[in-house]
C-alpha positions as CSV (number, residue, x, y, z in Angstrom):
1,M,-6.8,-13.3,-21.8
2,T,-3.2,-14.4,-21.3
3,V,-1.8,-14.2,-17.8
4,A,1.9,-14.7,-17.4
5,T,3.5,-15.4,-14.1
6,P,7.4,-15.6,-13.7
7,G,8.6,-19.1,-13.4
8,T,10.3,-20.7,-10.5
9,H,14.0,-19.6,-10.2
10,P,16.7,-21.7,-8.8
11,P,18.4,-20.7,-5.6
12,A,20.9,-17.8,-6.0
13,G,23.8,-20.0,-5.1
14,S,23.0,-22.9,-7.2
15,T,26.1,-24.3,-8.9
16,A,24.7,-27.8,-9.9
17,A,25.6,-27.1,-13.6
18,A,28.8,-26.0,-15.2
19,P,28.9,-22.6,-16.7
20,V,28.1,-22.2,-20.4
21,L,30.0,-19.0,-20.5
22,S,32.9,-18.1,-18.1
23,V,34.4,-14.6,-18.2
24,R,37.6,-14.0,-16.4
25,G,39.5,-10.7,-16.1
26,L,37.9,-9.1,-19.2
27,S,39.3,-5.7,-19.9
28,V,38.6,-3.4,-22.8
29,A,40.3,-0.1,-23.7
30,F,39.8,2.3,-26.5
31,P,42.6,4.8,-27.7
32,S,41.8,8.5,-27.5
33,E,43.6,11.7,-27.8
34,A,43.6,12.1,-24.0
35,G,44.8,8.5,-23.4
36,P,43.3,5.1,-23.3
37,V,39.7,4.9,-22.3
38,R,39.3,1.9,-19.9
39,A,35.8,1.0,-20.7
40,V,35.9,-2.4,-19.0
41,R,38.2,-3.3,-16.1
42,E,38.9,-6.9,-14.8
43,V,35.2,-8.1,-15.2
44,S,34.5,-11.8,-14.3
45,F,31.3,-13.6,-14.2
46,D,29.6,-17.0,-15.1
47,V,26.5,-17.7,-17.0
48,L,24.8,-21.0,-16.0
49,P,22.5,-22.9,-18.4
50,G,18.9,-21.9,-18.0
51,R,19.6,-19.0,-15.8
52,T,19.6,-15.3,-16.4
53,L,22.4,-12.9,-15.4
54,G,21.2,-9.2,-15.3
55,I,23.9,-6.6,-15.8
56,V,22.8,-3.1,-14.7
57,G,24.4,0.4,-14.3
58,E,24.2,3.9,-15.6
59,S,25.2,4.9,-19.2
60,G,29.0,4.6,-19.6
61,S,29.3,2.0,-16.9
62,G,30.7,-0.6,-19.4
63,K,27.6,-2.9,-19.8
64,S,27.5,-2.9,-23.6
65,A,31.2,-2.8,-24.0
66,T,31.4,-6.0,-21.9
67,V,29.0,-8.0,-24.0
68,M,30.5,-6.6,-27.2
69,G,33.9,-7.9,-26.0
70,V,32.4,-11.2,-25.2
71,M,30.9,-11.4,-28.7
72,G,33.9,-10.1,-30.5
73,L,32.1,-7.2,-31.9
74,L,34.4,-4.4,-30.9
75,P,36.4,-2.3,-33.4
76,E,39.9,-3.4,-34.3
77,T,41.3,-0.4,-32.4
78,A,40.0,-1.8,-29.1
79,E,42.4,-3.6,-26.8
80,V,40.9,-6.7,-25.3
81,S,42.5,-8.8,-22.6
82,G,41.4,-11.6,-20.3
83,S,39.4,-14.7,-21.2
84,V,36.0,-15.6,-22.5
85,L,35.4,-19.3,-22.3
86,L,32.5,-20.7,-24.3
87,G,32.3,-24.4,-24.2
88,G,35.9,-24.6,-23.0
89,R,37.1,-22.4,-25.8
90,D,38.7,-19.1,-25.3
91,L,37.2,-16.5,-27.7
92,V,39.5,-13.7,-26.9
93,G,42.1,-13.5,-29.7
94,L,40.2,-15.4,-32.3
95,G,39.9,-13.9,-35.8
96,D,36.7,-12.7,-37.5
97,R,36.2,-15.9,-39.4
98,E,36.5,-18.1,-36.4
99,L,34.2,-15.9,-34.4
100,S,31.6,-15.9,-37.3
101,A,31.3,-19.6,-36.9
102,V,30.5,-19.1,-33.1
103,R,28.2,-16.1,-33.4
104,G,24.6,-17.0,-34.2
105,N,25.4,-20.7,-33.6
106,D,26.9,-21.1,-30.0
107,I,26.0,-17.6,-28.9
108,G,23.0,-15.5,-30.1
109,M,22.7,-11.7,-29.8
110,V,19.5,-9.5,-29.3
111,F,20.5,-6.0,-30.2
112,Q,18.8,-2.9,-28.7
113,D,17.7,-1.6,-32.1
114,P,16.2,-4.4,-34.2
115,L,16.4,-2.3,-37.4
116,S,20.3,-2.4,-37.1
117,A,20.2,-6.1,-37.0
118,L,17.9,-6.7,-39.9
119,T,18.7,-6.2,-43.5
120,P,16.0,-4.0,-45.1
121,I,16.3,-5.4,-48.6
122,F,15.6,-9.1,-47.6
123,S,12.4,-10.6,-46.3
124,I,12.1,-11.8,-42.8
125,G,11.9,-15.4,-43.8
126,R,15.0,-15.0,-46.0
127,Q,17.0,-13.6,-43.3
128,L,15.9,-16.3,-40.8
129,S,16.4,-19.2,-43.3
130,D,19.9,-17.8,-44.3
131,A,20.9,-17.7,-40.6
132,L,20.0,-21.3,-40.3
133,R,21.7,-22.5,-43.5
134,V,25.0,-20.7,-42.5
135,H,25.4,-23.0,-39.5
136,Q,23.3,-26.1,-40.5
137,D,23.1,-28.4,-43.5
138,L,19.6,-27.7,-44.5
139,T,17.8,-27.5,-47.8
140,R,16.4,-24.1,-48.8
141,Q,12.8,-25.4,-48.2
142,A,13.6,-27.1,-44.8
143,A,15.3,-23.8,-43.7
144,W,12.2,-21.9,-44.9
145,N,9.8,-24.1,-43.0
146,R,12.0,-23.8,-39.9
147,A,11.9,-20.0,-40.2
148,V,8.1,-20.1,-40.4
149,E,8.1,-22.3,-37.2
150,L,10.4,-19.9,-35.4
151,L,8.1,-16.8,-36.4
152,D,5.2,-18.8,-34.9
153,L,7.1,-19.6,-31.8
154,V,7.8,-16.0,-31.0
155,G,4.2,-15.0,-31.5
156,I,4.1,-13.5,-35.0
157,A,0.7,-13.8,-36.4
158,E,0.1,-15.6,-39.8
159,P,3.8,-16.7,-40.0
160,H,3.3,-18.2,-43.5
161,R,2.4,-14.8,-44.8
162,T,4.5,-12.5,-42.7
163,A,7.7,-14.4,-43.5
164,R,7.6,-12.9,-46.9
165,A,7.3,-9.3,-45.4
166,F,10.1,-7.0,-45.0
167,P,11.4,-5.3,-41.7
168,H,9.8,-1.9,-42.4
169,E,6.4,-3.5,-42.7
170,F,6.7,-4.7,-39.0
171,S,6.2,-2.7,-35.8
172,G,8.9,-2.1,-33.4
173,G,7.7,-5.0,-31.1
174,M,7.4,-7.4,-34.0
175,R,10.9,-6.6,-35.3
176,Q,12.3,-7.3,-31.9
177,R,10.5,-10.7,-31.9
178,V,12.3,-11.5,-35.2
179,V,15.6,-10.6,-33.8
180,I,14.9,-12.9,-30.9
181,A,14.0,-15.6,-33.4
182,L,17.3,-15.0,-35.1
183,A,19.2,-15.3,-31.9
184,M,17.5,-18.6,-31.0
185,A,17.5,-20.2,-34.5
186,N,20.5,-22.5,-34.0
187,S,19.7,-23.4,-30.3
188,P,22.7,-21.5,-28.8
189,S,24.0,-22.2,-25.4
190,V,24.2,-18.5,-24.6
191,I,21.8,-15.6,-25.6
192,V,22.9,-12.0,-25.1
193,A,20.2,-9.4,-24.9
194,D,21.5,-5.7,-24.9
195,E,18.6,-3.5,-23.7
196,P,16.0,-5.6,-25.7
197,T,13.0,-3.5,-24.3
198,T,14.4,0.1,-24.4
199,A,12.0,2.6,-26.0
200,L,9.2,0.0,-26.2
201,D,5.7,0.4,-24.5
202,V,5.1,-1.5,-21.3
203,T,2.7,-3.9,-22.9
204,V,5.1,-4.6,-25.9
205,Q,7.9,-4.9,-23.2
206,A,5.9,-7.6,-21.4
207,Q,5.4,-9.4,-24.8
208,I,9.1,-9.3,-25.6
209,L,10.2,-10.5,-22.2
210,D,7.8,-13.3,-22.4
211,V,9.2,-14.2,-25.8
212,L,12.8,-14.1,-24.4
213,R,11.7,-16.5,-21.7
214,T,10.3,-18.8,-24.4
215,A,13.5,-18.7,-26.3
216,Q,15.5,-19.6,-23.2
217,T,13.1,-22.4,-22.4
218,E,13.2,-23.8,-26.0
219,T,17.1,-23.7,-26.2
220,G,18.0,-24.2,-22.5
221,A,20.4,-21.3,-23.0
222,G,22.0,-19.1,-20.4
223,L,20.8,-15.5,-20.8
224,V,22.8,-12.4,-20.3
225,L,20.3,-9.4,-20.0
226,I,21.7,-5.9,-20.2
227,T,19.1,-3.4,-19.0
228,H,18.7,-0.1,-17.1
229,D,15.3,-1.1,-15.9
230,L,15.6,-2.6,-12.4
231,G,12.0,-3.8,-12.4
232,V,12.8,-6.1,-15.4
233,V,15.9,-7.3,-13.6
234,A,13.8,-8.0,-10.5
235,G,11.3,-10.1,-12.4
236,Y,13.5,-12.0,-14.8
237,A,17.1,-12.2,-13.5
238,D,18.4,-15.0,-11.3
239,D,21.7,-13.3,-10.6
240,V,22.6,-9.6,-10.9
241,A,25.9,-7.8,-11.6
242,V,26.0,-4.0,-11.0
243,M,28.6,-2.1,-13.0
244,Y,30.1,1.2,-12.3
245,A,33.1,3.0,-14.1
246,G,34.0,-0.2,-16.1
247,R,33.9,-2.8,-13.3
248,I,31.6,-4.9,-11.3
249,V,30.9,-3.4,-8.0
250,E,28.3,-5.7,-6.6
251,Q,27.3,-9.2,-7.7
252,A,24.6,-11.4,-6.0
253,G,21.5,-13.4,-6.4
254,A,18.5,-11.2,-7.4
255,N,16.5,-11.9,-4.2
256,E,19.7,-11.1,-2.0
257,L,20.5,-7.9,-4.0
258,F,17.1,-6.4,-3.9
259,A,16.5,-7.3,-0.3
260,R,19.9,-6.1,1.0
261,P,21.9,-3.9,-1.4
262,T,25.3,-3.3,0.0
263,M,27.3,-1.2,-2.4
264,P,26.3,2.5,-2.0
265,Y,26.0,2.8,-5.7
266,T,23.4,-0.1,-5.8
267,I,21.5,1.5,-2.8
268,G,21.5,4.8,-4.8
269,L,20.1,3.2,-7.9
270,L,17.3,1.5,-6.1
271,G,16.5,4.8,-4.2
272,A,16.1,6.6,-7.4
273,V,13.6,4.4,-9.0
274,P,9.9,5.4,-9.0
275,R,7.9,2.5,-7.4
276,P,4.7,1.8,-9.4
277,E,3.3,-0.3,-6.6
278,A,3.4,2.6,-4.0
279,R,1.8,6.0,-3.8
280,A,4.0,8.8,-4.8
281,S,5.9,9.9,-1.8
282,G,7.3,13.3,-2.6
283,Q,10.9,13.6,-3.9
284,L,12.9,10.7,-5.3
285,V,16.5,10.3,-4.1
286,P,19.0,10.8,-7.0
287,I,22.8,10.0,-6.8
288,G,24.6,13.3,-6.7
289,G,27.4,14.3,-9.1
290,E,28.5,12.6,-12.3
291,P,30.3,9.4,-13.2
292,P,34.1,9.8,-13.5
293,S,35.9,10.1,-16.9
294,L,37.2,6.6,-17.9
295,V,40.5,8.3,-18.9
296,G,42.8,8.6,-16.0
297,L,40.5,7.2,-13.3
298,P,41.3,8.2,-9.7
299,A,43.4,6.1,-7.5
300,G,40.8,5.1,-5.0
301,C,37.2,4.0,-5.4
302,S,35.7,5.3,-8.6
303,F,32.4,6.1,-6.8
304,A,34.0,7.9,-3.8
305,D,33.3,11.4,-5.0
306,R,29.5,10.7,-5.2
307,C,29.3,8.5,-2.0
308,P,27.9,9.9,1.2
309,A,29.7,7.1,3.2
310,A,33.2,7.6,1.7
311,V,36.1,7.8,4.2
312,D,39.7,8.8,3.5
313,R,40.7,5.2,2.5
314,C,38.1,5.3,-0.3
315,H,39.9,8.1,-2.0
316,S,43.3,6.5,-1.9
317,Q,42.7,2.7,-2.4
318,E,40.2,0.9,-4.9
319,P,38.4,-1.8,-3.0
320,P,38.6,-5.3,-4.4
321,L,35.4,-7.4,-5.0
322,T,35.1,-9.2,-1.8
323,A,32.6,-12.0,-0.7
324,V,30.0,-10.9,1.8
325,P,28.6,-14.0,3.8
326,G,25.0,-14.8,2.8
327,H,25.0,-12.2,0.0
328,G,27.6,-12.2,-2.9
329,Q,30.5,-10.0,-3.8
330,V,30.9,-6.2,-3.1
331,A,33.6,-3.8,-3.9
332,C,33.3,-1.4,-1.0
333,W,35.5,-0.7,2.1
334,R,32.4,-0.1,4.3
335,A,30.4,-3.2,3.2
336,Q,30.6,-4.8,6.7
337,D,29.3,-1.6,8.3
338,I,26.4,-1.4,5.9
339,V,25.5,-5.1,6.1
340,G,25.8,-5.0,9.9
341,G,23.5,-2.1,10.1
342,N,26.1,0.3,11.6
343,P,24.1,3.6,12.0
344,A,27.1,5.6,11.0
345,A,27.0,4.0,7.5
346,S,23.5,2.8,6.9
347,S,21.8,6.0,8.0
348,L,23.6,7.9,5.2
349,F,21.3,6.4,2.6
350,S,17.8,6.9,1.8
351,R,16.5,3.5,1.1
352,P,13.2,2.9,-0.7
353,G,10.4,3.1,1.9
354,P,6.9,1.9,2.3
355,A,4.0,3.6,0.6
356,V,2.8,6.7,2.2
357,E,-0.9,7.6,2.7
358,E,-0.7,11.2,1.4
359,H,-0.2,11.6,-2.3
360,R,2.4,14.4,-3.0
361,P,1.5,16.4,0.0
362,D,3.5,19.4,-1.3
363,R,1.1,20.0,-4.2
364,R,-1.4,22.8,-4.2
365,V,-4.9,22.6,-5.0
366,P,-5.3,23.2,-8.8
367,G,-6.4,26.6,-9.8
368,E,-8.4,27.8,-12.8
369,T,-8.6,26.0,-16.1
370,V,-5.7,27.0,-18.4
371,L,-6.2,24.4,-21.2
372,R,-9.4,22.9,-22.5
373,V,-9.7,20.4,-25.3
374,A,-13.1,19.3,-26.5
375,E,-13.9,16.5,-29.1
376,L,-10.4,17.0,-30.8
377,A,-9.9,15.1,-34.0
378,R,-7.1,14.9,-36.4
379,T,-6.7,12.8,-39.5
380,F,-3.9,12.3,-42.2
381,P,-4.5,11.3,-45.8
382,I,-3.0,7.9,-46.9
383,T,-1.6,8.4,-50.4
384,K,-0.2,6.1,-53.0
385,G,2.0,6.7,-56.1
386,A,5.5,8.0,-56.5
387,L,4.9,10.9,-58.9
388,L,1.1,11.5,-59.1
389,K,-0.1,10.7,-55.5
390,R,-3.7,9.8,-54.9
391,R,-5.6,9.4,-51.7
392,V,-6.4,5.9,-50.9
393,G,-7.4,6.1,-47.4
394,T,-7.6,8.1,-44.2
395,L,-5.5,7.7,-40.9
396,H,-7.6,8.6,-37.9
397,A,-4.7,9.7,-35.4
398,V,-6.9,11.4,-32.9
399,S,-10.8,11.0,-32.4
400,D,-13.0,12.8,-30.0
401,V,-10.4,13.6,-27.3
402,S,-11.6,15.8,-24.5
403,F,-9.9,17.0,-21.3
404,A,-9.2,20.0,-19.1
405,L,-6.0,21.0,-17.5
406,R,-5.8,23.5,-14.5
407,A,-3.0,25.7,-13.2
408,G,-0.6,23.8,-10.8
409,E,-1.9,20.4,-12.1
410,T,-0.3,17.7,-14.1
411,L,-2.2,15.6,-16.6
412,G,-0.5,12.6,-18.0
413,L,-1.2,11.0,-21.3
414,V,-0.4,7.3,-21.5
415,G,-0.9,4.5,-24.0
416,E,1.1,2.4,-26.6
417,S,3.0,3.9,-29.6
418,G,0.3,5.0,-32.1
419,S,-2.3,5.7,-29.6
420,G,-2.4,9.5,-30.5
421,K,-0.7,11.0,-27.5
422,T,2.1,13.0,-29.4
423,T,-0.4,14.1,-32.1
424,T,-2.6,15.5,-29.4
425,L,0.3,17.5,-28.0
426,L,1.3,18.8,-31.5
427,E,-2.3,19.8,-32.3
428,I,-2.2,22.0,-29.1
429,M,1.2,23.5,-29.9
430,R,0.2,24.4,-33.5
431,L,-2.0,27.2,-32.1
432,R,-4.2,26.9,-35.3
433,P,-7.8,25.9,-35.8
434,P,-8.1,22.1,-35.2
435,E,-9.5,19.9,-37.9
436,R,-12.5,19.2,-35.7
437,G,-13.2,20.2,-32.0
438,L,-12.1,22.9,-29.7
439,I,-8.7,23.9,-28.1
440,E,-8.9,26.7,-25.7
441,I,-5.7,28.1,-24.1
442,A,-6.0,30.4,-21.1
443,G,-9.5,31.2,-22.1
444,T,-8.7,32.0,-25.8
445,D,-10.0,29.8,-28.6
446,V,-7.1,29.1,-30.9
447,A,-9.6,29.1,-33.8
448,A,-10.7,32.7,-33.1
449,P,-9.3,35.5,-35.3
450,R,-6.4,37.3,-33.6
451,S,-3.6,39.8,-34.3
452,T,0.1,38.9,-34.5
453,E,0.6,40.4,-31.0
454,Q,-2.1,38.1,-29.6
455,T,-0.6,35.1,-31.3
456,Q,2.7,35.9,-29.8
457,R,1.2,36.3,-26.4
458,L,-0.5,32.9,-26.8
459,R,2.7,31.3,-27.8
460,R,4.4,32.6,-24.7
461,T,1.6,30.9,-22.7
462,V,2.4,27.4,-23.8
463,Q,5.9,25.9,-24.3
464,I,7.2,22.4,-25.0
465,V,10.1,20.1,-23.7
466,M,11.0,17.5,-26.3
467,Q,12.1,14.0,-25.7
468,D,15.6,14.3,-26.9
469,P,17.3,17.5,-25.8
470,M,20.1,17.0,-28.3
471,G,17.5,17.2,-31.1
472,S,15.8,20.3,-29.7
473,L,19.0,22.3,-28.8
474,D,21.0,23.8,-31.7
475,P,24.6,22.2,-31.3
476,R,26.2,25.3,-32.8
477,L,24.9,27.6,-30.0
478,P,26.3,27.9,-26.5
479,V,23.9,27.7,-23.5
480,F,23.6,31.4,-23.1
481,R,22.4,32.0,-26.7
482,L,20.1,29.0,-26.6
483,L,18.3,30.5,-23.5
484,A,18.5,34.1,-25.0
485,E,16.9,33.2,-28.3
486,P,13.3,32.9,-27.1
487,L,13.7,36.1,-25.1
488,Q,15.0,38.0,-28.1
489,A,12.2,36.6,-30.2
490,V,9.7,38.4,-27.9
491,G,11.6,41.7,-27.9
492,T,13.4,41.5,-24.6
493,D,16.3,44.0,-24.4
494,R,20.0,42.9,-24.1
495,D,20.4,43.7,-20.4
496,A,17.1,42.0,-19.4
497,V,18.2,39.0,-21.5
498,R,21.5,38.7,-19.6
499,I,19.6,39.0,-16.2
500,R,16.9,36.5,-17.3
501,V,19.4,33.9,-18.6
502,N,21.2,33.9,-15.2
503,E,17.9,33.6,-13.4
504,L,16.9,30.6,-15.7
505,L,20.2,28.8,-15.0
506,S,19.8,29.2,-11.2
507,L,16.1,28.1,-11.5
508,V,16.9,24.8,-13.0
509,G,20.0,24.2,-10.8
510,L,22.8,25.0,-13.3
511,D,26.0,26.9,-12.5
512,A,26.4,30.2,-14.4
513,S,29.8,28.9,-15.7
514,L,27.9,26.6,-18.0
515,A,26.6,29.5,-20.1
516,D,29.6,29.3,-22.5
517,R,29.4,25.6,-23.0
518,F,28.0,23.9,-26.1
519,P,25.4,21.1,-25.8
520,A,27.9,18.4,-26.7
521,A,30.0,19.4,-23.7
522,L,27.0,18.8,-21.3
523,S,25.7,15.6,-19.7
524,G,22.4,14.2,-20.5
525,G,20.9,15.6,-17.3
526,Q,22.3,19.0,-17.9
527,R,21.0,19.1,-21.4
528,Q,17.6,18.3,-20.2
529,R,17.8,21.1,-17.6
530,V,18.8,23.6,-20.4
531,A,15.8,22.5,-22.5
532,I,13.5,22.9,-19.4
533,A,15.1,26.5,-18.8
534,R,14.5,27.4,-22.4
535,A,10.9,26.3,-22.2
536,L,10.4,28.6,-19.1
537,A,12.2,31.6,-20.6
538,T,9.0,33.3,-21.6
539,E,7.2,32.5,-18.3
540,P,4.5,30.1,-19.7
541,R,1.5,28.9,-17.8
542,I,1.5,25.6,-19.5
543,V,4.5,23.3,-20.2
544,V,4.0,20.3,-22.6
545,L,6.5,17.6,-22.0
546,D,7.0,14.8,-24.6
547,E,8.8,11.8,-22.9
548,P,11.0,14.2,-20.9
549,V,13.0,11.5,-19.0
550,S,12.9,8.4,-21.2
551,A,16.5,8.9,-22.5
552,L,17.9,9.4,-19.1
553,D,19.5,7.1,-16.5
554,V,17.4,6.3,-13.4
555,S,19.5,8.7,-11.2
556,I,19.4,11.6,-13.6
557,Q,15.7,10.9,-14.2
558,A,15.0,11.2,-10.5
559,D,16.9,14.5,-10.5
560,V,14.8,15.8,-13.4
561,I,11.5,14.6,-12.0
562,N,12.4,16.3,-8.6
563,L,13.2,19.5,-10.6
564,L,10.0,19.5,-12.5
565,T,8.0,19.1,-9.3
566,K,9.8,21.9,-7.7
567,L,9.4,24.3,-10.6
568,Q,5.7,23.5,-10.8
569,R,5.3,24.3,-7.0
570,E,7.2,27.6,-7.3
571,L,5.7,28.8,-10.6
572,D,2.2,27.3,-10.5
573,L,2.7,25.7,-13.8
574,A,0.4,23.3,-15.6
575,Y,2.0,20.2,-17.0
576,L,0.7,18.1,-19.9
577,I,3.1,15.1,-20.1
578,V,3.4,12.1,-22.4
579,A,5.6,9.2,-21.0
580,H,5.6,5.4,-21.6
581,D,6.9,4.8,-18.1
582,L,3.8,4.5,-15.9
583,A,5.9,4.3,-12.7
584,V,7.1,7.9,-13.5
585,M,3.6,8.9,-14.4
586,R,2.4,7.8,-10.9
587,Q,5.2,9.9,-9.4
588,V,4.5,13.2,-11.3
589,S,0.8,13.1,-12.4
590,D,-2.4,14.4,-10.5
591,R,-4.5,12.8,-13.3
592,I,-4.1,10.4,-16.0
593,A,-5.7,10.0,-19.3
594,V,-5.4,6.5,-21.0
595,M,-5.4,6.6,-24.9
596,Y,-5.8,3.8,-27.3
597,L,-6.1,4.1,-31.0
598,G,-6.7,7.9,-30.9
599,H,-9.5,7.7,-28.2
600,I,-9.4,8.3,-24.4
601,V,-10.6,5.0,-23.0
602,E,-10.1,6.1,-19.2
603,I,-9.4,9.2,-17.4
604,G,-9.3,10.0,-13.7
605,D,-7.2,10.9,-10.6
606,T,-3.9,9.1,-10.6
607,E,-4.2,7.1,-7.4
608,D,-7.8,6.1,-8.1
609,L,-6.9,4.9,-11.6
610,F,-3.9,3.0,-10.3
611,T,-5.8,1.3,-7.5
612,H,-9.3,0.9,-9.2
613,A,-8.6,0.8,-13.0
614,R,-11.9,0.1,-14.7
615,H,-11.0,-0.4,-18.5
616,P,-9.4,-3.7,-19.5
617,Y,-6.6,-1.8,-21.5
618,T,-5.8,0.2,-18.4
619,E,-5.5,-3.0,-16.4
620,A,-3.1,-4.6,-19.0
621,L,-1.0,-1.4,-18.9
622,L,-0.7,-1.4,-15.1
623,S,0.0,-5.2,-14.9
624,A,2.9,-4.8,-17.4
625,I,4.7,-2.2,-15.2
626,P,7.8,-4.1,-13.7
627,V,8.1,-3.6,-10.1
628,P,11.8,-3.4,-8.7
629,D,11.2,-6.1,-6.0
630,P,11.6,-9.8,-6.9
631,Q,9.3,-10.8,-4.0
632,V,6.5,-8.7,-5.5
633,E,7.2,-9.0,-9.2
634,R,7.4,-12.8,-9.4
635,I,4.1,-13.4,-7.8
636,R,2.1,-10.7,-9.8
637,E,-0.1,-11.8,-12.6
638,H,0.8,-10.1,-15.9
639,I,-1.9,-9.5,-18.5
640,V,-0.1,-10.0,-21.8
641,L,-2.1,-8.6,-24.7
642,K,-2.1,-10.7,-27.8
643,G,-1.6,-9.2,-31.3
644,E,-0.8,-5.7,-32.5
645,Q,-2.7,-2.5,-32.1
646,P,-5.0,-2.3,-35.2
647,S,-4.3,0.3,-37.9
648,A,-5.7,3.7,-37.4
649,S,-6.7,3.7,-41.0
650,R,-9.4,1.1,-40.4
651,L,-11.1,2.0,-37.1
652,P,-13.6,-0.6,-35.8
653,R,-17.2,0.4,-35.8
654,G,-17.6,-0.3,-32.2
655,C,-15.1,-0.5,-29.3
656,V,-11.5,0.2,-30.6
657,F,-10.0,-2.3,-28.2
658,A,-12.4,-5.2,-28.8
659,D,-9.9,-7.2,-30.9
660,R,-7.4,-7.4,-28.1
661,C,-9.7,-7.2,-25.1
662,P,-9.1,-10.0,-22.6
663,L,-12.7,-9.6,-21.3
664,Y,-14.3,-9.9,-24.8
665,P,-14.2,-13.8,-25.0
666,L,-15.9,-14.0,-21.5
667,L,-18.9,-11.8,-22.5
668,D,-22.3,-12.9,-23.4
669,D,-23.4,-12.7,-27.2
670,G,-25.5,-9.6,-26.6
671,T,-22.7,-7.6,-25.0
672,Q,-20.1,-8.9,-27.6
673,Q,-22.5,-7.7,-30.4
674,R,-22.7,-4.3,-28.6
675,C,-18.9,-4.1,-28.4
676,R,-18.6,-4.8,-32.1
677,S,-21.3,-2.2,-33.2
678,E,-21.5,0.5,-30.7
679,R,-18.6,2.9,-29.8
680,P,-18.6,3.1,-25.9
681,L,-18.7,6.5,-24.4
682,L,-16.8,7.8,-21.3
683,H,-19.0,7.3,-18.2
684,P,-18.3,7.7,-14.5
685,A,-16.9,4.7,-12.7
686,A,-19.0,5.7,-9.7
687,S,-21.5,8.5,-9.0
688,G,-20.0,11.8,-8.0
689,T,-16.5,11.0,-9.3
690,D,-14.3,12.3,-12.2
691,H,-13.0,8.9,-12.9
692,R,-14.6,7.9,-16.2
693,H,-14.0,5.0,-18.5
694,A,-15.4,3.8,-22.0
695,C,-16.3,0.1,-21.6
696,H,-19.7,-1.7,-22.3
697,A,-18.7,-4.6,-20.0
698,R,-18.1,-2.5,-16.9
């Protein structure tokens, strides 16, 4: 069992060391037909050795454009001004050859998508050794040996063997570790990490953040961490810069910013984040409106149209970034009112409050069972050969999964990638006899013979909302036709279709004027609302949601979560939801089923499971959820699981979690033998409770 606790952070105002990176007045503009897009506007910050600067903000706020400008990775059409001083040398204006000598040597980069940073035709060891030899005078063997050492340092198992593997043979978490090894290979003075944990499971995220901290410790580098996850910032950043509409609107030490956010935008971001350490407390508080276009920005504060505290001056003059005593710098005309607790300003914001005792008091008591799954199993053949394929094994994607879902209830499926969550959803949506087990929808066994009309009626009963609305909405169709399509498929006449489409737009909070727009002309939140409306078109009783908010900013995410809660209450819907964000799951779910390697290892009421988790895997998942509060996050113990999830093609004979279980080494010989030889069954955590877990040790 590896328990990680964040290290001691120096005081927010520490200036004992000179900055390793100093950015002053950085501006970036891109040409467009409508005029220049001012993506970054007069951004200034310092990065100190051994310290972490977190940069946060919504999509389009300029975070990535800023670090790309620092790295010199912007396209030639971009106009860059200002200065980026690295070791006393200004990088702005340098040619590509000069910057190539700096990148990877003095400044390392961890990209969001590791596959884009790794060459698929070269082995991992080759890519690491080449990165070393470009900047250091090393022999081929010495570079290879150092590459193996780096893989071992970032926690890659059997580095001598895996160094000869190729990127496609690694999991997402392992690839990200390799990219971190590349970034730290030449001991840079600055490491830039652009959304390094996006789309990763919470357990893998904990591992990656642990590796980033190791890289920073080994090199002594200053770290620039770009992320939308405020919990990650709370746990790992020393200083925080909040960006909006291309500029920094608040900058302070992490403790000061989270304890006393002053810019209304920062307050809004924190209010929109689900808090995993607190019971769900009804609705989240989204930021209203949309960010402004970066072409032709308004004369005043760019946040004024969305700010509940805006006054006339905010619409006519843009506030400068001004020092606030004991805090940092804030760009807001009303900063002193907010800091001073002036009721006229501070009462306008819904700040994150303490936990409440009642769990979602607006929810009804669940009704009849609308979905029943019993002993569900799904396997896939593993084949070999390019022309004549032969079966060489079996992948056990789902094994013996059982649960029930009632009207008005939300059941969440959680677990790492590869645990079988999405496969379970798709097996339900196929409406065909399962390979093994039972699927019963609204009292109808999907394996029973039925007519076309009965199948159509069953299809109307269960609908799905996909993770990426752009992938599920036909880009060639306007919103009206997207919503009309499922209605026409079930034989609804033209007049009724028009009426129903208007009802659906109103139901999900969209204006009727959007009916003629195409998906590309909508914001991310609007697209997801259209996807939800499309799922509701045929008046289903069950809605299946596969990562419905993972691709959205925190404020839009809060808006969509509130919408889903409202719709469930009004329409008595049953939700079966998959999400990797457990803080979101606590907010929306009544019950949670934890899956690992195709098996449910724990299932129970959400609050009972969060407060009294019984299975070691559930404990690891919960400990890995970042809490958006430095005072809480930095004293928590994090259970960092070692190794990777085993292959589903070679299921262990006994407990599927035994190889990674932090409890296993502490057990007596008899219990260890039982864990290795006997598959544990779900049993009640206490008599008379629905909370069940599968563990021999508890």
